[in-house]
BADRENTOR-260781 format. One line per field, with one value per residue (C-alpha): x, y, z; residue in three letters; residue number from 0. Coordinates in Angstrom, 3 decimals. Layout:
BEGIN
px	[X:...];
py	[Y:...];
pz	[Z:...];
type	[ALA:...];
seq	[NUM:...];
//
This chain:
BEGIN
px	[33.221:31.658:33.859:36.957:36.022:35.480:38.918:40.568:38.931:39.944:43.500:45.783:45.755:41.970:41.940:44.361:42.218:39.042:40.740:41.556:38.068:36.303:38.507:37.522:33.806:33.734:35.626:32.994:30.224:31.733:32.189:28.562:27.445:29.529:27.879:24.410:25.025:27.213:24.950:26.383:29.670:30.565:29.816:32.454:33.788:32.194:34.393:33.099:29.395:28.393:27.338:29.997:28.860:25.280:26.316:28.166:25.117:22.813:25.345:25.472:21.681:21.210:24.114:22.434:19.107:18.168:19.007:15.312:14.736:17.832:16.313:13.335:15.572:17.824:14.801:13.507:16.889:16.847:15.795:16.101:19.716:20.732:19.816:20.631:20.332:21.226:22.925:23.440:26.113:28.932:28.649:25.186:26.588:27.684:30.825:33.441:36.758:39.268:42.661:42.113:38.505:39.373:39.153:41.912:40.507:36.973:38.239:40.116:36.902:34.488:36.411:36.215:32.580:31.670:33.174:34.533:38.020:38.738:35.499:35.947:35.031:34.983:34.304:33.645:33.241:31.505:34.899:35.625:32.987:33.923:32.355:29.552:27.807:24.298:25.382:28.103:27.524:29.043:28.937:30.019:30.120:30.437:30.771:28.583:29.571:27.944:29.744:26.661:26.999:25.324:25.473:25.087:24.541:23.350:21.765:23.763:26.632:25.283:28.428:30.829:34.311:37.315:39.393:42.136:39.988:37.569:40.405:41.802:38.438:38.263:41.786:40.881:37.826:39.934:42.461:39.731:38.065:41.391:42.501:39.149:39.202:42.913:42.380:39.613:41.567:44.826:43.019:41.485:44.992:46.891:44.606:45.376:49.091:49.032:47.141:49.783:52.625:51.111:50.623:54.221:55.499:53.296:54.731:58.241:57.434:55.224:56.091:52.693:50.773:47.697:47.761:46.898:43.438:43.768:42.262:42.575:43.295:44.435:48.171:48.074:45.959:48.480:51.330:49.405:48.606:52.265:53.307:50.767:52.096:55.659:54.555:52.836:55.923:58.158:55.828:55.703:59.497:59.922:57.497:59.286:62.664:61.487:60.168:63.389:65.520:63.407:64.090:67.824:67.838:66.347:68.652:71.855:71.213:70.744:74.274:75.822:74.149:75.487:78.983:78.830:77.661:80.461:82.926:82.115:83.902:87.153:89.796:92.164:90.959:92.619:91.050:87.707:87.942:88.767:85.894:83.403:84.663:84.106:80.691:79.697:80.968:79.051:75.933:76.308:76.757:73.694:71.562:72.755:72.181:68.691:67.897:69.136:67.171:64.060:63.959:60.391:61.116:61.571:58.074:56.263:53.619:54.589:52.951:53.346:55.541:57.745:61.265:62.790:61.147:62.505:66.039:65.597:64.410:67.576:69.725:67.967:68.656:72.351:72.421:71.076:74.080:76.445:77.013:76.436:75.593:75.393:72.271:71.739:68.563:64.792:62.897:59.873:59.379:56.331:57.611:55.970:57.939:58.642:59.748:61.164:63.278:64.650:65.289:67.393:69.319:70.152:70.990:73.401:75.128:75.354:76.713:79.452:80.270:80.549:82.498:84.984:85.303:84.617:82.542:79.424:77.120:73.912:73.354:70.258:68.114:64.815:63.449:60.278:61.771:64.198:65.537:69.304:70.754:74.526:75.978:79.495:82.384:86.075:88.284:90.474:87.754:87.759:90.184:88.949:88.803:86.598:83.891:81.600:82.849:81.619:78.058:78.742:77.294:79.877:82.621:84.613:87.364:90.604:92.351:90.281:86.984:87.116:85.381:87.223:84.867:81.822:79.612:79.722:79.552:75.787:74.844:75.621:74.159:70.879:70.916:71.437:68.734:66.211:67.164:66.909:63.452:62.433:63.679:66.725:70.456:73.136:76.743:79.973:82.835:85.918:85.957:88.794:89.879:89.563:86.574:83.675:80.451:77.471:74.839:71.230:69.097:65.373:62.824:59.691:56.569:54.183:51.099:51.981:52.137:55.020:55.201:58.354:58.910];
py	[-61.851:-58.844:-59.472:-59.591:-56.292:-54.721:-55.878:-54.523:-51.159:-51.025:-49.803:-47.429:-45.000:-44.987:-44.274:-41.375:-39.858:-40.336:-38.765:-35.614:-35.371:-35.978:-33.416:-30.802:-31.653:-31.633:-28.349:-26.797:-28.263:-26.879:-23.473:-23.468:-24.537:-21.740:-19.184:-20.429:-20.500:-17.416:-15.156:-11.809:-12.494:-15.075:-12.804:-10.880:-7.572:-4.232:-3.625:-6.870:-6.607:-4.120:-1.464:0.947:0.497:1.092:4.223:5.530:4.998:6.772:9.592:10.145:10.241:12.667:14.855:15.252:16.283:19.823:20.702:20.969:17.328:15.789:15.277:13.374:11.310:10.395:9.323:7.291:5.547:4.494:1.003:-1.339:-1.499:1.254:4.849:7.739:11.386:14.652:17.492:20.899:21.813:19.620:21.296:19.832:16.304:15.100:13.034:12.002:13.842:11.650:12.513:11.119:10.227:9.671:5.985:5.302:1.901:3.280:6.265:4.042:2.154:5.090:7.717:5.848:4.965:8.594:9.641:12.738:13.083:14.934:14.060:13.925:10.576:10.029:6.785:6.216:3.139:2.738:2.584:6.145:7.522:7.961:5.340:5.265:7.109:6.454:7.929:5.311:3.678:3.089:6.159:6.953:10.612:11.591:15.186:16.320:18.744:21.727:21.035:19.416:15.922:12.558:10.352:6.594:4.921:1.415:1.174:-2.000:-3.735:-5.518:-6.989:-9.691:-10.184:-8.435:-10.220:-11.573:-13.231:-14.546:-16.225:-17.612:-19.198:-20.703:-22.103:-23.515:-25.226:-26.698:-28.013:-29.536:-31.261:-32.496:-33.819:-35.544:-37.278:-38.084:-39.678:-41.904:-42.795:-43.517:-45.714:-47.559:-48.128:-48.503:-51.136:-53.804:-52.951:-53.305:-56.593:-57.730:-56.722:-58.549:-61.671:-61.582:-61.086:-63.954:-66.223:-65.265:-66.306:-69.309:-71.332:-73.000:-69.709:-69.634:-67.650:-63.957:-62.932:-60.737:-57.342:-53.823:-52.402:-54.576:-53.925:-54.906:-57.973:-59.092:-58.668:-60.703:-63.457:-63.609:-63.828:-66.594:-68.526:-68.166:-69.232:-72.328:-73.245:-72.899:-75.013:-77.658:-77.580:-78.068:-81.000:-82.625:-82.074:-83.557:-86.666:-87.005:-86.679:-89.285:-91.678:-90.850:-91.513:-94.971:-95.810:-94.708:-96.316:-99.762:-100.025:-98.516:-101.214:-103.863:-102.367:-102.607:-106.212:-107.142:-105.341:-107.779:-110.467:-108.510:-110.191:-107.223:-105.225:-101.998:-102.147:-103.013:-100.033:-97.677:-99.043:-98.647:-95.110:-94.161:-95.796:-93.934:-90.659:-91.195:-92.087:-88.920:-86.789:-88.313:-87.826:-84.237:-83.422:-84.892:-83.059:-79.818:-80.142:-81.646:-79.524:-79.674:-76.818:-74.484:-75.381:-74.873:-72.116:-68.775:-67.889:-65.575:-66.867:-65.611:-65.469:-64.746:-67.846:-69.922:-68.723:-69.412:-72.943:-73.562:-72.228:-74.549:-77.529:-76.670:-76.110:-79.635:-80.815:-78.915:-75.979:-72.475:-69.751:-66.095:-64.242:-60.506:-59.068:-58.536:-61.146:-61.167:-60.586:-61.681:-62.290:-63.494:-66.246:-69.997:-71.113:-74.508:-72.948:-70.217:-72.795:-74.767:-71.619:-70.779:-74.407:-74.566:-71.310:-72.262:-75.722:-74.101:-71.649:-74.524:-76.924:-74.490:-71.880:-71.128:-68.707:-68.890:-65.936:-64.502:-60.764:-59.456:-56.377:-55.566:-52.435:-51.579:-52.585:-55.429:-57.932:-58.482:-61.584:-62.041:-65.453:-64.869:-67.112:-66.947:-69.031:-69.105:-67.619:-68.045:-66.732:-63.472:-64.947:-67.846:-65.870:-66.150:-69.520:-71.302:-70.737:-72.784:-76.318:-78.990:-76.414:-77.091:-74.975:-76.828:-76.671:-76.098:-76.155:-79.412:-82.775:-84.283:-82.363:-83.555:-82.095:-82.152:-78.418:-77.902:-76.368:-72.748:-73.130:-74.349:-71.589:-68.831:-70.295:-70.207:-66.655:-65.512:-67.072:-64.844:-61.830:-61.390:-61.932:-64.011:-62.786:-63.788:-61.614:-62.140:-60.423:-58.042:-59.885:-63.327:-65.469:-65.355:-63.341:-64.691:-61.986:-62.761:-59.806:-60.503:-57.985:-57.166:-57.227:-54.427:-56.334:-59.256:-57.232:-56.688:-56.838:-56.204:-56.284];
pz	[-23.750:-21.994:-18.949:-21.160:-22.805:-19.379:-18.190:-21.324:-20.807:-17.141:-17.665:-15.785:-18.729:-18.669:-14.946:-15.347:-18.097:-16.047:-13.045:-14.999:-16.521:-13.217:-11.482:-14.054:-13.873:-10.075:-10.059:-12.307:-10.170:-6.967:-8.580:-9.690:-6.226:-4.708:-6.994:-6.060:-2.315:-1.967:-4.027:-5.055:-3.266:-5.866:-8.796:-10.763:-9.396:-10.223:-13.246:-14.815:-13.984:-16.709:-14.187:-15.423:-19.003:-17.871:-15.947:-19.013:-21.248:-18.772:-18.497:-22.263:-22.525:-19.638:-20.785:-24.167:-22.607:-21.551:-17.963:-17.015:-17.910:-16.367:-12.928:-14.381:-16.670:-13.743:-11.724:-14.670:-15.043:-11.389:-10.399:-7.418:-6.367:-8.811:-7.849:-10.210:-9.126:-10.918:-9.050:-10.698:-8.153:-6.807:-3.407:-2.798:-2.775:0.648:0.287:2.845:2.975:1.125:-0.293:-3.794:-4.712:-8.358:-9.294:-11.789:-12.774:-13.153:-15.136:-17.540:-18.277:-18.211:-20.192:-23.523:-22.863:-22.103:-25.461:-23.819:-22.491:-19.287:-17.459:-13.716:-12.167:-8.424:-6.540:-2.836:-0.663:2.721:4.413:3.266:5.677:9.322:11.543:12.442:9.622:8.233:4.864:4.308:0.933:-2.459:-4.698:-8.239:-9.381:-13.049:-14.220:-17.153:-19.865:-18.109:-14.789:-13.256:-11.761:-11.856:-8.778:-9.039:-5.676:-4.816:-1.364:-0.715:-2.419:-5.492:-6.949:-5.925:-4.608:-6.007:-8.604:-6.320:-3.608:-6.234:-8.160:-4.908:-4.136:-7.630:-7.271:-3.863:-5.303:-8.116:-5.603:-3.434:-6.368:-7.752:-4.367:-3.864:-7.232:-6.984:-3.572:-4.883:-8.030:-6.220:-3.704:-6.648:-8.042:-4.761:-3.215:-5.871:-5.666:-1.896:-2.264:-4.764:-2.439:0.534:-1.585:-2.820:0.739:1.950:-0.740:0.378:3.949:3.095:0.009:0.045:0.041:-2.230:-5.499:-5.420:-6.561:-9.681:-8.898:-10.259:-13.716:-16.597:-16.145:-12.465:-13.247:-15.821:-13.323:-10.711:-13.220:-14.269:-10.615:-9.954:-12.949:-11.668:-8.176:-9.563:-11.594:-8.529:-6.409:-9.156:-9.428:-5.673:-5.643:-8.567:-6.928:-3.640:-5.401:-7.380:-4.238:-2.474:-5.348:-5.257:-1.527:-2.048:-4.975:-3.217:0.133:-1.371:-2.925:0.218:2.284:-0.104:0.164:3.941:3.796:1.421:3.640:6.403:4.392:4.031:6.151:6.278:9.293:8.157:4.687:6.235:8.595:5.708:3.637:6.472:7.107:3.465:3.451:6.625:5.189:1.955:3.958:6.054:2.949:1.293:4.405:4.844:1.180:1.229:4.436:2.867:-0.375:1.185:4.318:5.613:8.044:5.085:3.854:7.155:7.173:8.687:11.990:14.952:17.767:20.600:19.162:22.587:24.042:21.151:21.941:25.649:24.841:22.837:25.679:28.121:25.822:25.679:29.434:29.908:27.873:30.149:27.781:29.136:26.579:27.556:26.479:26.124:24.621:25.066:27.045:24.740:21.021:19.048:15.513:12.295:10.599:10.546:14.023:13.013:10.277:12.556:15.296:12.848:11.886:15.488:16.322:13.413:14.371:18.054:17.211:15.139:17.935:20.435:18.162:16.670:19.418:23.047:25.141:22.928:23.332:21.852:21.579:19.878:19.572:17.886:16.246:14.376:11.009:11.726:14.251:14.576:16.236:16.765:17.646:19.000:19.959:20.864:18.627:15.519:13.306:9.526:6.944:5.431:1.945:3.102:4.924:1.885:0.615:3.732:2.513:-0.638:-0.281:0.689:1.255:4.449:5.937:6.493:9.855:12.930:11.033:9.033:8.670:11.622:13.887:11.951:9.217:5.450:4.714:4.349:7.694:6.863:3.368:4.827:7.478:4.919:2.652:5.512:6.471:2.837:2.588:5.502:3.528:5.776:5.523:7.262:7.318:9.064:10.277:12.412:15.788:16.522:19.698:18.112:17.288:14.874:14.764:12.829:12.287:11.345:10.249:9.876:8.556:10.516:8.355:9.439:8.301:10.596:13.805:16.184:19.980:21.979:25.725];
type	[MET:ASN:GLY:LEU:LYS:ARG:ILE:ARG:ARG:ASP:THR:VAL:ALA:ARG:TRP:ILE:ALA:LEU:THR:ILE:ILE:LEU:ALA:MET:LEU:ILE:SER:LEU:ALA:LEU:ASN:GLY:LEU:PHE:ILE:GLN:LEU:ALA:GLY:VAL:TRP:ALA:ARG:PRO:PRO:LEU:THR:GLU:THR:GLY:LEU:LEU:GLU:LYS:ALA:ALA:ALA:VAL:THR:ARG:VAL:ILE:ASP:ALA:ALA:PRO:ALA:VAL:GLN:ARG:GLY:LYS:LEU:ALA:SER:ALA:ALA:SER:GLU:ASP:GLY:PHE:ILE:VAL:THR:TRP:HIS:PRO:ASP:ARG:GLN:THR:ILE:LYS:VAL:PRO:PRO:VAL:ASP:ASP:PRO:ILE:SER:GLU:GLU:GLY:SER:ASN:ILE:LEU:GLN:PRO:LEU:LEU:ARG:SER:ALA:GLY:ARG:HIS:VAL:GLU:ALA:TYR:GLU:PRO:SER:ASP:TRP:PRO:GLU:PRO:SER:PRO:ASP:ALA:ARG:TYR:MET:LEU:LEU:ILE:GLU:LEU:SER:ASP:ALA:SER:TRP:LEU:MET:PHE:SER:PRO:PRO:THR:ARG:SER:TRP:GLY:LEU:ASP:GLU:THR:PRO:ARG:TYR:LEU:ILE:VAL:VAL:LEU:LEU:VAL:LEU:ILE:SER:THR:ALA:LEU:VAL:ALA:LEU:ILE:ALA:THR:ARG:ARG:LEU:ALA:THR:PRO:LEU:GLN:HIS:PHE:THR:GLU:GLY:ALA:ARG:ARG:PHE:GLY:ALA:ASP:PHE:ARG:ALA:PRO:PRO:ILE:GLU:PRO:LEU:GLY:PRO:GLN:GLU:ILE:ARG:GLN:ALA:ILE:LEU:ALA:PHE:ASN:ALA:MET:GLN:ALA:GLN:LEU:GLN:HIS:PHE:ILE:ARG:ASP:ARG:THR:GLN:MET:LEU:ALA:ALA:ILE:SER:HIS:ASP:LEU:ARG:ALA:PRO:LEU:THR:ARG:MET:ARG:LEU:ARG:GLY:GLU:PHE:ILE:GLU:ASP:ALA:GLU:GLN:GLN:ARG:ARG:LEU:PHE:ARG:ASP:VAL:ASP:GLU:MET:GLN:ALA:MET:ILE:ASN:SER:ALA:LEU:GLU:PHE:PHE:ARG:ASP:ASP:ALA:ARG:LEU:GLU:PRO:ALA:THR:GLN:PHE:ASP:LEU:ALA:GLU:LEU:LEU:HIS:THR:LEU:LEU:ASP:ASP:TYR:ARG:ASP:GLN:GLY:VAL:GLU:ILE:ASP:PHE:ASN:GLY:PRO:GLN:ARG:LEU:VAL:TYR:PHE:GLY:ARG:PRO:LEU:GLY:LEU:LYS:ARG:VAL:MET:THR:ASN:LEU:LEU:ASP:ASN:ALA:ILE:LYS:TYR:GLY:SER:GLU:PRO:LYS:ILE:GLU:TRP:LEU:ALA:ALA:SER:GLU:GLN:VAL:ARG:ILE:ASP:VAL:LEU:ASP:ARG:GLY:PRO:GLY:ILE:ALA:GLN:GLY:SER:LEU:GLU:GLN:VAL:PHE:VAL:PRO:PHE:PHE:ARG:VAL:GLU:GLY:SER:ARG:ASN:LYS:SER:THR:GLY:GLY:VAL:GLY:LEU:GLY:LEU:SER:ALA:ALA:ARG:ALA:ILE:VAL:LEU:GLU:HIS:GLY:GLY:GLU:LEU:THR:LEU:ARG:ASN:ARG:SER:ALA:GLY:GLY:LEU:SER:ALA:ARG:VAL:VAL:LEU:PRO:VAL:HIS:PRO:SER:ALA:GLY:PHE:GLU:LEU:GLN];
seq	[0:1:2:3:4:5:6:7:8:9:10:11:12:13:14:15:16:17:18:19:20:21:22:23:24:25:26:27:28:29:30:31:32:33:34:35:36:37:38:39:40:41:42:43:44:45:46:47:48:49:50:51:52:53:54:55:56:57:58:59:60:61:62:63:64:65:66:67:68:69:70:71:72:73:74:75:76:77:78:79:80:81:82:83:84:85:86:87:88:89:90:91:92:93:94:95:96:97:98:99:100:101:102:103:104:105:106:107:108:109:110:111:112:113:114:115:116:117:118:119:120:121:122:123:124:125:126:127:128:129:130:131:132:133:134:135:136:137:138:139:140:141:142:143:144:145:146:147:148:149:150:151:152:153:154:155:156:157:158:159:160:161:162:163:164:165:166:167:168:169:170:171:172:173:174:175:176:177:178:179:180:181:182:183:184:185:186:187:188:189:190:191:192:193:194:195:196:197:198:199:200:201:202:203:204:205:206:207:208:209:210:211:212:213:214:215:216:217:218:219:220:221:222:223:224:225:226:227:228:229:230:231:232:233:234:235:236:237:238:239:240:241:242:243:244:245:246:247:248:249:250:251:252:253:254:255:256:257:258:259:260:261:262:263:264:265:266:267:268:269:270:271:272:273:274:275:276:277:278:279:280:281:282:283:284:285:286:287:288:289:290:291:292:293:294:295:296:297:298:299:300:301:302:303:304:305:306:307:308:309:310:311:312:313:314:315:316:317:318:319:320:321:322:323:324:325:326:327:328:329:330:331:332:333:334:335:336:337:338:339:340:341:342:343:344:345:346:347:348:349:350:351:352:353:354:355:356:357:358:359:360:361:362:363:364:365:366:367:368:369:370:371:372:373:374:375:376:377:378:379:380:381:382:383:384:385:386:387:388:389:390:391:392:393:394:395:396:397:398:399:400:401:402:403:404:405:406:407:408:409:410:411:412:413:414:415:416:417:418:419:420:421:422:423:424:425:426:427:428:429:430:431:432:433:434:435:436:437:438:439:440:441:442:443:444:445:446:447:448:449:450:451:452];
//
């Protein structure tokens, strides 16, 4: 029960919500860590530190005091990192020559706090002094009501970055934390999906592949369980169909054998010959149909093999029979698939090219994503309207491609079925100078490896 509750809670929606929350928490943690490690540089700028408010308060107190006490009050208001001095004359203050020492931003904040309009406020930075200068420092000058001046000067910078760079750092930390959490979360979601995809692809290449282990959030688990149920039903259906076809094979062959035996007693030689021809044709159709539906080559496990070597082996077999077939393509290609099934496909296409045409030829090329094999011949070809019909079981083209040359119309159907089970496609087209081109396109699965020479 606890496991079921855990699975129900492990949903995609939950992971998305957790991703957002974790991204926010990690962003706050990184910002706090930045403040601790970076010290004053991570603090707010001067206008947000409260120093201006403090300077305004000190200014109002000293401005209200008699002139003889202002020096002592300024000294009493000083502290580490915040030095206050009173100057009765502006000329006694050494400042760098700048065009406009008035700080507009500081004035906008200080003027209301000073409760006196028209006060002169000047601000200087270390960069205002000519280099090198031992007097270079930050300085804030505020004029009092009697034209004397207060100078506020920290010995070193005691406030943080300006607003723009500080916000950029915060945004950068948010992006880093979000990317980190998103990477972990997406890997948590993508790994089960990739596992699911590999299992589905494996089932497409190997009908007897084991079920996929349900992993990941609840929605992905449900999809995997549904796929496993469908896979089991298909495997059960194939087993039942194979057993049924085996029974049909036994039941049909017995009456055909009896018909042949009874035909031996027919005295009319012509009628006997016709009967035997029909019996043989029915027997060939039954055998071809059973071979098509119960094709063990289509159930063989997928493995890595040299597709070029398989083609060369076929060419050698035809050469032993006195048939020369031109070959143009790579001399080595390690491919992941079912070798017996693909051998049957190529045998079927080459047999058709030899029976119904002339000058059989194989042209093929391989790329990182697919393999293309063309079986070519010179002959009458196939009518344009029948290029797809020939893949229908038991369909036979009249004329040059008919039953007089052998076959019951299942070869191309079986070839296309095998190619489709590999995830590829088999198409026919008439060549411009006469003849037929049968093109087999097979996908290359990246997870299975690929080697071409």
